[in-house]
N, C-alpha and C positions, 0 to 999 in steps of 0.2 A: 752574695751581699753586696759587691760591686756591681752587678747587674741591676740589683733592686735599686741601688743609689743612683745609676745612670737613669733609670726610667723616668725621673723628674726632668732632666735635660732633653730626653727623647720626646717627652710630653712637650719640653718647651718648643722644640724644633718643629714638631707637627702644630703646635698651635700658632707659632708664627708664620708658617706656610699659609696657613688656612684663615689666618685673624682678617685679612681684607675681604676675602670673599665671603666670610661669616659676618663681618659688620655690614657690608652691602645688603646681605639676605635677610638678616635679622633687625638690622638698625643699630644706632649707635647705643641707644638706651639700654637694651639687652646685653651691650657688652660689658655693661657694669656687673651684671650677673657673672660674667665670665672671670672678671678681675676677682670678685668675691671668692669664686671656684678656686681660683689660681692660689690665693692668700689661704684658702682652707687647705689645699694640698701641700702647700709649704709648711703651714703648721704641722700637718700629719708628719712629715718628715722630720722636722725639727723635734717633735715629740719624741720619736724614736732615739734620736740621736742623744737627747738629754738623758736618757737612761742607759745607752750603750757605751757612750763616750765616757763618762766616769767609771764605770766597771772596767772597760777594757783597759783604762790607765792604770787601775789600781791591781789589776791582774798581771800586767806585763811590767810593772815598775819594780825595781829593787827595794827593799824595805827601806832603805836609807834615804831614798828619792821619791819615794811615793808621795810625801805630801807636796814637796816642790811640783812634780809632775804634775799632781792633781790639780794644782791652780792654773794649768796650762789651758784648761777647758774654760773657765772665767776669762782668763786673758784674752784668749781669741774672740770671745763674745764680745768684750770689750773693744777690743781691736776693730772688729766689725760695726759696732755703732759709732767708733770715731771715723770710720770710712764713710758712712752715711750722712753724718753730720757735716763732714768737710765738703763732700763732693754735692751733697743733697740742695745747697743752696744756689748752685750755678747750673745743675742739669735738670731736666725734666725727668718725670717718672719713668718714661720707657728708657732712658739710657741708664737710669737707676735699676732698672729691672735686668738690663742686659749685663751690667756689671756684676750684679748678684748672680746671674746665671753662669757667668764666666768662672767666678770663684767655686760654685757649685761644680763645674765640670773640672777644674783642677782638682778638687776633692776626690771626685770620681776616679781620675787617674791615678790620684796617690794611692786610693784604696786597693789597686791592683798590686803595690810594692810593700804594704805592710804585712806583718805576722799575724797569725791568730795567736790567741793567747795560750801559753803554756797549760794553765790548769783547764781550759775547754778541751785541749788535744788530749791530756791526760784522762780526763772525764769520758772521752769518746774513744778511749782505748788506742790512740795513734802515738805509740811510744816513740817511734823513729821521728815523726813529724815534731813530737815534743822536743827532742834534742836538737832537732834543725832549727825550730823557733827559738829555743835558748841560746843557741851560737848565733844566730842572727841578731837578736837583742843584747845580747852581752859581749859578743865580738868572739872571732874565730879562735883567738888564743885563750881564751877564759875557761877554766876548768868548771863546767856545768854540772859533773856528775852529782856533788852534793845537792845541789838545788833541785836537779830533776829527780833525786830519789826521794827528797823531801815533799815535792809536790806529788809524786806517785804515792806516797804513803798516806798522806792527807786523803787523797782521791779513794784508796782503798779503804780506808775508814768510813767515807762516806757512802760508799757502795753497800756497807754493812747495814746502812740504814734502810728504812722502808722508803718508796718512792714518795717524793714530796705531794703534798695535796693542799690546795687552797685554805682547808681547814687547819693547816700546820700553822699559819700565821698567828692564830690564838694561843699557841703554847707560849709561855712564860719567856724562855730563852730566844725566842723569835718575836714576840710582841712587843717586849720591852724596846731592844734597838729599833724596831720599826717605828715605835710610837716616837723614839728620840729623833729620828730620821725626819719623819712626816712634821714633826714640831718645828724642826729647824726649818724645814721647806715652807711652811706656812709663814712664820715669823719673817722668813727673807721676803717674801712675796707682799706680805700686810704690811711691811716697812714702808711700802709705797715705791720702792726703785723703780720699777717699770713705769709707773704713773709719771715720776720725776724725769726719768730718760726720755720717754715719748713726748711728754709736754714741756720739756726744758724751756723751748722757745716762748711758749705761750706763758710760762710763768714768770720768765723775765720780763716780757711785755707787760706783765700786770702789775709789776712794781716799777714800771718806767723806764726801763733799760732798752735803749733804742737799738743797739747792735746785738739783739738777742742771738743770732745766728753765730756770731763770733764767741758769745759766753757759752753756748751749747757745745761748740767744738773744743772749748777749753776744759768743759767737764768730761767730755769724751777723752781727750788726750790725758786729763788727770787719773782717769779710771784706769787706763792702760799703765800708766808708770805706776800708779800704787800697787795694782796686782802684781807686777813686777816685783817689787818691794815685799809683798807677800810672800811670793815664792821663796825668797830667801829667809824668810822670818818663820815660816810655819813648820818647820822641823827643830828650830831653836827654841822658839816661845811656845810651841804647843797650840793645839787646837782650841782648847778651852780658854786659854788666855787671849788668843785673838779674837774669839767669838764675843767674850765679855767686853772687852776694850771697844771692839767694832761696834756691838748694840749700844753700849754706853755712850759713844760718840754720835751715833746716828739719832739717839733721844734727843741729845744736847742740841744738835744741828738742827733737827726738825722744829724742835721750841724755837729756834732762833728765826727760822724763816716764817713760822707761824708769827711770831711776834712783828716781823717787818710787815705783813700782810695786816696785822691789827693796826699798827701805828698809821699805815697809808689808810684804812678804813675810816678810823677817827678823826683823821685830818680832813677828810673829803675832798671837794674837788679844789677848794682854796689852799692847797697844801704848800708850804713856804719851800724856798730852795733848799735851805739847811736840812730841813726834814725829809724832803725828797732824796738829798744826798745819804742821808741816815738809812733811810728805808732801802735804798739800792745796796748800799754797803752790806746791811744785815743779810739782805737776800742773797748778794754773790757769796760772802764769805760763808753764811750757813748751807747753802748748796755745796760749796766748794768742800767744806768739812764733812758734809754729809756723804759725798762721793769717796773722798779719802777712808772715813770710816767704814762704808760699805765696802771697798776693795780690800781692805785689811783682815776681814774676817768673815762678815754674814753672806758676802758674795761667793767667795770661792770655796769656804771651809765646809758648808754643808754637803756638796758633792763629794769631797774627800772623805766624810764622815760616813756619806752613805757606802761607799765603796769599800770602808774599812769594817763596817758594822753589821751589814746584812750577811747572815750565814749563806754559804755557797748553795747549799741544797735547794733554798726558796728563794734566791736573789731574783729571778725572773719574776715570780710574783710580787714580792715585796717591793722590788725595784720598781715596777710596773705602778703599783698602788702609789709609791711616793712620786712619781713622776705625774701620774694624774692630778694627784695634790696640788703640786706646784704649778702646773698649768692652769688649773681651775681657779686656784686663788690668784693668778697673775690675771687672769680674765676678768675675775669680778671687780680687781682694783682698777684696771685700765678702763672697763666699761662704766664705773661709777664714778670716777675720778673727777670728770667735767661736772658732774651733777652735784659732787661735794664742793667743789670750787664756788658753784652757783650758791650753793647752800650758805657756806662759810669758808672762804679761804683759809684764814687763820685756823679755824677749828679743824680743817682737814690735816693740817701739818701737825696740829695737837694731838690728833687721833694717832697719826704715825709715830709720835714722838711716845706715847702711851704704850704703843706696841712695840717699839724698841725697846721701852724699859722692860716690859714683861719678858722681852727675848733674853735680856741680860739675865734677870731672875731666873728663867727657865734653865739657861746654859749653867748658871751657877749651883742648881740644884739638882739637874737631872741629866747633865752630859758629863760623860767620864773622857778621860785623856785616851786617846788610840795612838800616840805618836810613836810608842815603843811597843808595839805588839808581840815582840819576841820576848819581851823580859818576863822573868818568872814572876816577880812582883806582881805585873799586871796580870797575869794568869790567874794568880791567888785571889786578887781582887774584883776579879769580873763580877757584875752585878753589885757591887758594894759601895759605889761612890755617889750614889744618888737614891732620893727616896723611891723612885720608880724601880730601881735595881733592887732595893731593899726588899721590895715584896717577893723577890725570887733569889734569894741567896742559896745557891744548892747545897744540900746538905750530903757531903762526902763521908761515907763511912766504910764501904768495902772494896769495889772493884772500879777501875778508871772509866768503864763504861756506864757508870752511874753517875758520872759528873756532867754538869753543864759547862762546857767551856769550848772556847773556838780556838783554831790555831791560827797562823798568821794569814790564811788565806780565807777564813772566816767559816772552816767547817766545823761541824759541831758533832760531839760523840754524846749520845743519849742512852738512857736505860730503856731499849726498845726490843729486847731480845736477841741482841747480839750473842754471838758464840763467845764464850769467855776466853777460850784458847786462842780463836782467830783474833780477838781485840789484843791479848796481851802480846802476842806475836807481832803485831803491827807496831808495837811501841818498844818492846826489849828483845835482845838479841841473845841473852842467857837467862833463863829463868833462875831466879834468886838473885840477881844482880842488881843492886841498887845503884841507877844512874839517872843520868839528865838525858831526857829523850830528844828528839829533833827540834821539838817546838820549845825546848828550853824549861821542861816542866819535871820537876824532881817529885816522884812518888812519895818520897820519903817526907818531904814537907807538908803532905797531906795524911800521913799516918798509915801508908799503903805498904803491904808486904807483897812484893811480886815475885 
Protein backbone atom coordinates (compact mmCIF):
# COMPACT_ATOMS: atom_id res chain seq x y z
CA UNK A 1 0.00 0.00 0.00
CA UNK A 2 2.83 2.39 0.86
CA UNK A 3 4.54 1.57 -2.42
CA UNK A 4 1.29 2.20 -4.29
CA UNK A 5 0.84 5.57 -2.63
CA UNK A 6 4.42 6.55 -3.35
CA UNK A 7 4.02 5.92 -7.07
CA UNK A 8 2.23 9.27 -7.42
CA UNK A 9 5.24 11.13 -6.06
CA UNK A 10 7.66 8.99 -8.07
CA UNK A 11 5.68 9.89 -11.16
CA UNK A 12 5.81 13.50 -10.04
CA UNK A 13 9.60 13.43 -9.80
CA UNK A 14 9.92 11.83 -13.22
CA UNK A 15 7.47 14.29 -14.72
CA UNK A 16 9.30 17.22 -13.17
CA UNK A 17 12.65 16.13 -14.59
CA UNK A 18 11.23 15.55 -18.06
CA UNK A 19 8.84 18.51 -18.12
CA UNK A 20 11.23 21.01 -19.71
CA UNK A 21 12.43 18.68 -22.45
CA UNK A 22 8.89 17.45 -23.09
CA UNK A 23 7.53 20.98 -23.37
CA UNK A 24 10.25 21.94 -25.85
CA UNK A 25 9.66 18.82 -27.92
CA UNK A 26 5.85 18.73 -27.90
CA UNK A 27 5.17 22.41 -27.52
CA UNK A 28 3.28 24.29 -24.80
CA UNK A 29 -0.22 23.53 -26.08
CA UNK A 30 0.19 19.79 -25.62
CA UNK A 31 1.41 20.45 -22.09
CA UNK A 32 -2.21 21.16 -21.22
CA UNK A 33 -2.96 17.53 -22.00
CA UNK A 34 -0.29 16.53 -19.49
CA UNK A 35 -1.98 18.72 -16.89
CA UNK A 36 -5.29 17.02 -17.58
CA UNK A 37 -3.60 13.62 -17.27
CA UNK A 38 -2.07 14.63 -13.96
CA UNK A 39 -5.42 15.75 -12.63
CA UNK A 40 -6.93 12.45 -13.72
CA UNK A 41 -4.23 10.47 -11.90
CA UNK A 42 -4.71 12.56 -8.76
CA UNK A 43 -8.43 11.90 -8.94
CA UNK A 44 -7.77 8.17 -9.30
CA UNK A 45 -5.75 8.10 -6.09
CA UNK A 46 -8.25 10.29 -4.27
CA UNK A 47 -11.07 7.99 -5.32
CA UNK A 48 -9.30 5.02 -3.74
CA UNK A 49 -8.71 6.91 -0.51
CA UNK A 50 -12.35 8.02 -0.37
CA UNK A 51 -13.32 4.39 0.30
CA UNK A 52 -10.33 3.01 2.18
CA UNK A 53 -9.91 5.83 4.71
CA UNK A 54 -13.46 5.73 6.22
CA UNK A 55 -13.33 1.92 6.35
CA UNK A 56 -9.86 1.99 7.91
CA UNK A 57 -10.97 4.46 10.58
CA UNK A 58 -14.10 2.44 11.37
CA UNK A 59 -12.06 -0.77 11.80
CA UNK A 60 -9.31 0.64 14.04
CA UNK A 61 -11.40 2.96 16.23
CA UNK A 62 -12.81 1.87 19.62
CA UNK A 63 -16.61 1.87 19.59
CA UNK A 64 -16.96 4.90 21.85
CA UNK A 65 -14.62 7.01 19.70
CA UNK A 66 -15.62 5.71 16.27
CA UNK A 67 -17.88 8.63 15.40
CA UNK A 68 -15.42 11.27 16.57
CA UNK A 69 -12.51 9.69 14.71
CA UNK A 70 -14.70 9.21 11.65
CA UNK A 71 -15.09 12.97 11.32
CA UNK A 72 -11.32 13.32 10.92
CA UNK A 73 -11.65 12.30 7.27
CA UNK A 74 -13.85 15.29 6.47
CA UNK A 75 -11.83 17.52 8.80
CA UNK A 76 -8.62 17.13 6.84
CA UNK A 77 -10.42 17.48 3.53
CA UNK A 78 -11.67 20.81 4.88
CA UNK A 79 -8.17 21.68 6.05
CA UNK A 80 -6.79 21.00 2.57
CA UNK A 81 -9.42 23.28 1.05
CA UNK A 82 -8.47 26.00 3.54
CA UNK A 83 -4.78 25.69 2.62
CA UNK A 84 -5.59 26.10 -1.08
CA UNK A 85 -7.82 29.12 -0.40
CA UNK A 86 -5.14 30.72 1.78
CA UNK A 87 -2.12 30.33 -0.50
CA UNK A 88 -3.95 30.18 -3.83
CA UNK A 89 -4.35 33.93 -4.07
CA UNK A 90 -0.63 34.64 -3.78
CA UNK A 91 1.03 31.65 -5.46
CA UNK A 92 0.92 30.42 -9.04
CA UNK A 93 -0.32 26.96 -9.94
CA UNK A 94 3.17 25.46 -10.07
CA UNK A 95 3.86 26.26 -6.44
CA UNK A 96 0.41 25.01 -5.50
CA UNK A 97 1.26 21.72 -7.19
CA UNK A 98 4.54 21.52 -5.27
CA UNK A 99 2.72 22.10 -1.98
CA UNK A 100 0.21 19.39 -2.85
CA UNK A 101 3.00 16.97 -3.78
CA UNK A 102 4.82 17.74 -0.51
CA UNK A 103 1.75 16.94 1.55
CA UNK A 104 1.30 13.74 -0.45
CA UNK A 105 4.92 12.81 0.28
CA UNK A 106 4.35 13.32 4.01
CA UNK A 107 1.35 11.02 3.79
CA UNK A 108 3.41 8.35 2.03
CA UNK A 109 6.03 8.51 4.79
CA UNK A 110 3.31 8.24 7.42
CA UNK A 111 1.90 5.10 5.81
CA UNK A 112 5.05 3.22 6.83
CA UNK A 113 4.21 3.79 10.49
CA UNK A 114 0.49 2.99 10.67
CA UNK A 115 -0.93 -0.38 11.70
CA UNK A 116 -3.03 -2.69 9.57
CA UNK A 117 -6.60 -3.00 10.84
CA UNK A 118 -7.20 -5.80 13.38
CA UNK A 119 -10.25 -7.02 11.46
CA UNK A 120 -8.30 -7.45 8.22
CA UNK A 121 -5.49 -9.27 10.06
CA UNK A 122 -8.00 -11.64 11.66
CA UNK A 123 -9.63 -12.32 8.29
CA UNK A 124 -6.18 -13.08 6.87
CA UNK A 125 -5.40 -15.56 9.67
CA UNK A 126 -2.56 -13.44 11.11
CA UNK A 127 -3.31 -13.85 14.83
CA UNK A 128 0.08 -12.70 16.11
CA UNK A 129 -0.06 -9.61 13.93
CA UNK A 130 -3.62 -9.03 15.17
CA UNK A 131 -2.44 -8.85 18.78
CA UNK A 132 0.51 -6.65 17.82
CA UNK A 133 -1.77 -4.26 15.96
CA UNK A 134 -4.21 -4.00 18.86
CA UNK A 135 -1.34 -3.36 21.27
CA UNK A 136 -0.07 -0.59 19.03
CA UNK A 137 -3.54 0.93 18.62
CA UNK A 138 -4.75 0.61 22.23
CA UNK A 139 -1.44 0.94 24.09
CA UNK A 140 1.04 -1.63 25.36
CA UNK A 141 -0.45 -1.59 28.87
CA UNK A 142 -4.01 -2.19 27.64
CA UNK A 143 -5.58 -5.64 27.95
CA UNK A 144 -6.52 -6.48 24.37
CA UNK A 145 -7.44 -10.15 24.91
CA UNK A 146 -11.19 -9.59 25.10
CA UNK A 147 -11.28 -7.37 22.02
CA UNK A 148 -9.04 -9.76 20.08
CA UNK A 149 -11.33 -12.67 20.98
CA UNK A 150 -14.40 -10.70 19.93
CA UNK A 151 -12.85 -9.85 16.56
CA UNK A 152 -11.73 -13.43 16.00
CA UNK A 153 -15.17 -14.83 16.85
CA UNK A 154 -16.78 -12.43 14.40
CA UNK A 155 -14.36 -13.51 11.68
CA UNK A 156 -14.96 -17.20 12.47
CA UNK A 157 -18.66 -16.66 11.90
CA UNK A 158 -17.93 -14.73 8.73
CA UNK A 159 -15.91 -17.65 7.39
CA UNK A 160 -18.92 -19.96 7.77
CA UNK A 161 -20.64 -18.00 5.02
CA UNK A 162 -20.07 -18.57 1.31
CA UNK A 163 -17.59 -16.36 -0.52
CA UNK A 164 -19.04 -12.94 -1.26
CA UNK A 165 -20.23 -12.25 -4.80
CA UNK A 166 -21.38 -9.06 -6.49
CA UNK A 167 -24.87 -10.57 -6.69
CA UNK A 168 -24.95 -10.63 -2.87
CA UNK A 169 -25.52 -6.87 -2.99
CA UNK A 170 -29.12 -7.62 -3.95
CA UNK A 171 -29.79 -9.50 -0.71
CA UNK A 172 -32.13 -7.57 1.55
CA UNK A 173 -29.84 -7.27 4.56
CA UNK A 174 -27.08 -5.91 2.30
CA UNK A 175 -29.10 -3.96 -0.26
CA UNK A 176 -30.97 -1.90 2.35
CA UNK A 177 -27.95 -0.43 4.18
CA UNK A 178 -26.18 0.02 0.84
CA UNK A 179 -29.18 1.97 -0.46
CA UNK A 180 -29.06 4.19 2.62
CA UNK A 181 -25.33 4.86 2.21
CA UNK A 182 -25.67 5.62 -1.51
CA UNK A 183 -28.65 7.87 -0.80
CA UNK A 184 -26.70 9.87 1.78
CA UNK A 185 -23.73 10.28 -0.57
CA UNK A 186 -25.98 11.33 -3.46
CA UNK A 187 -27.70 13.95 -1.33
CA UNK A 188 -24.30 15.08 0.00
CA UNK A 189 -23.03 15.86 -3.48
CA UNK A 190 -26.25 17.14 -5.07
CA UNK A 191 -26.59 19.60 -2.19
CA UNK A 192 -24.02 21.55 -4.21
CA UNK A 193 -21.15 21.61 -1.74
CA UNK A 194 -18.38 20.98 -4.27
CA UNK A 195 -19.77 23.61 -6.60
CA UNK A 196 -19.99 26.14 -3.76
CA UNK A 197 -16.43 25.48 -2.58
CA UNK A 198 -14.90 25.40 -6.07
CA UNK A 199 -16.71 28.52 -7.28
CA UNK A 200 -16.90 30.42 -3.98
CA UNK A 201 -14.87 33.34 -5.32
CA UNK A 202 -17.03 33.58 -8.43
CA UNK A 203 -20.22 33.43 -6.35
CA UNK A 204 -19.05 36.30 -4.16
CA UNK A 205 -18.07 38.37 -7.20
CA UNK A 206 -21.49 37.75 -8.76
CA UNK A 207 -23.19 39.44 -5.81
CA UNK A 208 -20.76 42.35 -5.83
CA UNK A 209 -18.32 41.39 -3.05
CA UNK A 210 -14.89 42.76 -4.00
CA UNK A 211 -12.72 40.80 -1.54
CA UNK A 212 -13.93 37.43 -2.80
CA UNK A 213 -10.67 35.65 -1.92
CA UNK A 214 -10.87 36.75 1.73
CA UNK A 215 -14.49 35.62 1.86
CA UNK A 216 -13.49 32.22 0.46
CA UNK A 217 -10.80 31.87 3.13
CA UNK A 218 -13.44 32.59 5.78
CA UNK A 219 -15.60 29.82 4.34
CA UNK A 220 -12.71 27.35 4.45
CA UNK A 221 -11.75 28.31 8.02
CA UNK A 222 -15.35 28.05 9.16
CA UNK A 223 -15.66 24.57 7.64
CA UNK A 224 -12.59 23.38 9.55
CA UNK A 225 -13.81 24.82 12.86
CA UNK A 226 -17.32 23.43 12.51
CA UNK A 227 -16.04 19.97 11.58
CA UNK A 228 -14.08 20.04 14.84
CA UNK A 229 -17.30 20.89 16.67
CA UNK A 230 -19.01 17.95 14.95
CA UNK A 231 -16.27 15.62 16.21
CA UNK A 232 -17.41 16.40 19.75
CA UNK A 233 -21.13 16.15 18.96
CA UNK A 234 -21.39 13.04 16.79
CA UNK A 235 -21.34 10.56 19.69
CA UNK A 236 -23.55 12.69 21.92
CA UNK A 237 -26.22 13.84 19.50
CA UNK A 238 -26.16 10.80 17.23
CA UNK A 239 -25.91 10.47 13.47
CA UNK A 240 -29.58 10.95 12.55
CA UNK A 241 -30.08 14.14 14.54
CA UNK A 242 -26.97 15.76 13.10
CA UNK A 243 -27.93 14.74 9.57
CA UNK A 244 -31.47 16.13 9.86
CA UNK A 245 -30.37 19.41 11.47
CA UNK A 246 -27.59 19.74 8.91
CA UNK A 247 -29.81 19.07 5.89
CA UNK A 248 -32.49 21.43 7.18
CA UNK A 249 -29.95 24.19 7.77
CA UNK A 250 -28.52 23.74 4.28
CA UNK A 251 -32.00 23.93 2.74
CA UNK A 252 -32.69 27.21 4.54
CA UNK A 253 -29.31 28.78 3.75
CA UNK A 254 -29.41 27.74 0.08
CA UNK A 255 -32.79 29.44 -0.17
CA UNK A 256 -31.29 32.61 1.32
CA UNK A 257 -28.41 32.61 -1.18
CA UNK A 258 -30.91 32.09 -3.98
CA UNK A 259 -32.92 35.03 -2.65
CA UNK A 260 -29.82 37.25 -2.75
CA UNK A 261 -29.29 36.44 -6.43
CA UNK A 262 -32.99 37.01 -7.13
CA UNK A 263 -32.92 40.47 -5.54
CA UNK A 264 -29.80 41.33 -7.53
CA UNK A 265 -31.44 40.19 -10.79
CA UNK A 266 -34.66 42.15 -10.31
CA UNK A 267 -32.72 45.29 -9.31
CA UNK A 268 -30.76 45.28 -12.57
CA UNK A 269 -27.75 47.48 -13.25
CA UNK A 270 -29.16 50.48 -11.38
CA UNK A 271 -29.15 48.66 -8.03
CA UNK A 272 -29.19 51.06 -5.09
CA UNK A 273 -26.46 51.10 -2.46
CA UNK A 274 -28.84 49.87 0.23
CA UNK A 275 -30.04 47.00 -1.94
CA UNK A 276 -26.43 46.14 -2.81
CA UNK A 277 -25.57 45.90 0.89
CA UNK A 278 -28.66 43.76 1.48
CA UNK A 279 -27.73 41.40 -1.36
CA UNK A 280 -24.15 41.08 -0.09
CA UNK A 281 -25.33 40.45 3.48
CA UNK A 282 -27.77 37.74 2.38
CA UNK A 283 -25.16 36.04 0.20
CA UNK A 284 -22.42 36.04 2.84
CA UNK A 285 -24.68 35.02 5.73
CA UNK A 286 -26.37 32.36 3.61
CA UNK A 287 -23.08 30.79 2.53
CA UNK A 288 -21.70 30.92 6.08
CA UNK A 289 -24.76 29.14 7.46
CA UNK A 290 -24.57 26.71 4.55
CA UNK A 291 -20.98 25.75 5.43
CA UNK A 292 -21.81 25.51 9.15
CA UNK A 293 -24.77 23.24 8.44
CA UNK A 294 -22.81 21.07 5.98
CA UNK A 295 -19.96 20.60 8.44
CA UNK A 296 -22.36 19.57 11.21
CA UNK A 297 -23.63 16.46 9.48
CA UNK A 298 -24.03 16.13 5.72
CA UNK A 299 -20.26 16.47 5.25
CA UNK A 300 -18.67 14.02 7.72
CA UNK A 301 -21.51 11.75 8.87
CA UNK A 302 -22.27 9.82 5.62
CA UNK A 303 -18.69 8.48 5.64
CA UNK A 304 -19.14 7.35 9.25
CA UNK A 305 -22.43 5.68 8.37
CA UNK A 306 -20.76 3.91 5.45
CA UNK A 307 -18.14 2.38 7.74
CA UNK A 308 -20.76 1.31 10.27
CA UNK A 309 -23.49 -0.02 7.97
CA UNK A 310 -21.83 -2.03 5.23
CA UNK A 311 -21.38 -5.72 6.15
CA UNK A 312 -17.74 -6.78 6.27
CA UNK A 313 -18.10 -9.66 3.84
CA UNK A 314 -19.20 -7.36 0.99
CA UNK A 315 -17.73 -4.01 2.00
CA UNK A 316 -15.24 -4.11 -0.88
CA UNK A 317 -18.05 -4.37 -3.46
CA UNK A 318 -20.51 -2.15 -1.64
CA UNK A 319 -17.98 0.48 -0.60
CA UNK A 320 -16.59 0.75 -4.12
CA UNK A 321 -20.08 1.24 -5.51
CA UNK A 322 -20.81 3.91 -2.90
CA UNK A 323 -17.55 5.74 -3.65
CA UNK A 324 -18.27 5.60 -7.39
CA UNK A 325 -21.71 7.09 -6.77
CA UNK A 326 -20.22 9.91 -4.72
CA UNK A 327 -17.59 10.85 -7.29
CA UNK A 328 -19.96 10.56 -10.24
CA UNK A 329 -22.50 12.86 -8.62
CA UNK A 330 -19.73 15.30 -7.61
CA UNK A 331 -18.55 15.40 -11.22
CA UNK A 332 -22.08 16.05 -12.50
CA UNK A 333 -22.56 18.96 -10.10
CA UNK A 334 -19.21 20.63 -10.76
CA UNK A 335 -19.47 20.24 -14.55
CA UNK A 336 -22.99 21.66 -14.73
CA UNK A 337 -22.76 24.39 -12.10
CA UNK A 338 -21.53 27.15 -14.43
CA UNK A 339 -24.31 26.33 -16.87
CA UNK A 340 -26.82 26.41 -14.02
CA UNK A 341 -25.60 29.85 -12.96
CA UNK A 342 -25.95 31.13 -16.52
CA UNK A 343 -29.45 29.66 -16.74
CA UNK A 344 -30.59 31.05 -13.41
CA UNK A 345 -28.40 31.89 -10.42
CA UNK A 346 -31.30 31.99 -7.93
CA UNK A 347 -32.81 28.88 -9.50
CA UNK A 348 -29.53 26.99 -9.02
CA UNK A 349 -29.50 27.54 -5.27
CA UNK A 350 -33.21 26.88 -4.93
CA UNK A 351 -32.61 23.51 -6.61
CA UNK A 352 -29.89 22.82 -4.03
CA UNK A 353 -32.33 23.87 -1.30
CA UNK A 354 -34.93 21.40 -2.56
CA UNK A 355 -32.34 18.61 -2.62
CA UNK A 356 -31.33 19.41 0.97
CA UNK A 357 -34.96 19.37 2.10
CA UNK A 358 -35.42 15.95 0.48
CA UNK A 359 -32.26 14.83 2.27
CA UNK A 360 -33.77 15.74 5.65
CA UNK A 361 -36.90 13.75 4.81
CA UNK A 362 -34.81 10.79 3.62
CA UNK A 363 -32.83 10.74 6.87
CA UNK A 364 -35.97 11.01 9.00
CA UNK A 365 -37.63 8.01 7.38
CA UNK A 366 -34.84 5.84 6.01
CA UNK A 367 -31.75 6.12 8.22
CA UNK A 368 -31.38 4.29 11.50
CA UNK A 369 -29.16 5.42 14.35
CA UNK A 370 -25.83 3.56 14.50
CA UNK A 371 -24.25 5.39 17.41
CA UNK A 372 -24.48 2.48 19.88
CA UNK A 373 -24.09 -0.59 17.72
CA UNK A 374 -23.23 -2.83 20.66
CA UNK A 375 -26.55 -2.27 22.45
CA UNK A 376 -28.98 -5.17 22.60
CA UNK A 377 -31.88 -2.86 21.79
CA UNK A 378 -30.20 -1.72 18.57
CA UNK A 379 -29.65 -5.32 17.55
CA UNK A 380 -33.29 -6.20 18.12
CA UNK A 381 -34.48 -3.18 16.12
CA UNK A 382 -32.19 -3.75 13.16
CA UNK A 383 -34.05 -2.96 9.91
CA UNK A 384 -37.09 -1.69 11.86
CA UNK A 385 -36.54 2.08 12.00
CA UNK A 386 -37.45 3.06 8.46
CA UNK A 387 -39.76 2.14 5.59
CA UNK A 388 -36.78 0.74 3.68
CA UNK A 389 -35.88 -1.57 6.51
CA UNK A 390 -39.48 -2.54 7.17
CA UNK A 391 -39.36 -4.36 3.85
CA UNK A 392 -36.92 -6.84 5.31
CA UNK A 393 -37.64 -7.36 9.00
CA UNK A 394 -36.07 -10.75 9.71
CA UNK A 395 -38.37 -13.46 11.02
CA UNK A 396 -36.55 -15.16 13.89
CA UNK A 397 -38.07 -18.48 14.78
CA UNK A 398 -35.49 -21.19 15.33
CA UNK A 399 -31.73 -20.86 15.38
CA UNK A 400 -29.33 -17.90 15.54
CA UNK A 401 -28.00 -18.61 12.07
CA UNK A 402 -31.47 -17.86 10.65
CA UNK A 403 -31.28 -14.24 11.79
CA UNK A 404 -30.20 -11.22 9.76
CA UNK A 405 -28.13 -9.09 12.10
CA UNK A 406 -24.73 -7.47 12.23
CA UNK A 407 -22.09 -7.38 14.93
CA UNK A 408 -20.17 -4.23 15.77
CA UNK A 409 -17.79 -4.91 12.89
CA UNK A 410 -20.55 -5.28 10.32
CA UNK A 411 -20.43 -9.08 10.08
CA UNK A 412 -23.67 -10.78 9.15
CA UNK A 413 -24.89 -14.27 10.06
CA UNK A 414 -27.41 -15.71 7.63
CA UNK A 415 -29.29 -18.88 6.96
CA UNK A 416 -26.89 -20.16 4.35
CA UNK A 417 -26.40 -23.76 5.32
CA UNK A 418 -24.01 -23.13 8.20
CA UNK A 419 -23.44 -26.07 10.49
CA UNK A 420 -25.72 -25.67 13.50
CA UNK A 421 -23.21 -27.02 15.99
CA UNK A 422 -20.38 -24.78 14.81
CA UNK A 423 -22.57 -21.70 14.83
CA UNK A 424 -23.81 -22.48 18.33
CA UNK A 425 -20.26 -22.94 19.60
CA UNK A 426 -19.30 -19.60 18.16
CA UNK A 427 -21.81 -17.92 20.47
CA UNK A 428 -22.09 -20.08 23.60
CA UNK A 429 -19.54 -21.66 25.88
CA UNK A 430 -21.94 -24.18 27.47
CA UNK A 431 -24.90 -25.72 25.70
CA UNK A 432 -28.11 -24.99 27.48
CA UNK A 433 -26.72 -21.91 29.20
CA UNK A 434 -28.82 -18.82 28.61
CA UNK A 435 -26.36 -15.95 28.43
CA UNK A 436 -25.50 -12.74 26.66
CA UNK A 437 -22.94 -13.18 23.88
CA UNK A 438 -19.98 -10.97 23.05
CA UNK A 439 -22.13 -8.73 20.87
CA UNK A 440 -24.61 -8.06 23.67
CA UNK A 441 -27.33 -10.20 22.08
CA UNK A 442 -29.49 -12.25 24.40
CA UNK A 443 -31.00 -15.19 22.63
CA UNK A 444 -33.70 -15.36 25.29
CA UNK A 445 -34.96 -11.99 24.06
CA UNK A 446 -35.62 -13.63 20.70
CA UNK A 447 -37.26 -16.68 22.23
CA UNK A 448 -34.33 -19.00 21.49
CA UNK A 449 -33.45 -22.06 23.52
CA UNK A 450 -29.74 -22.59 23.07
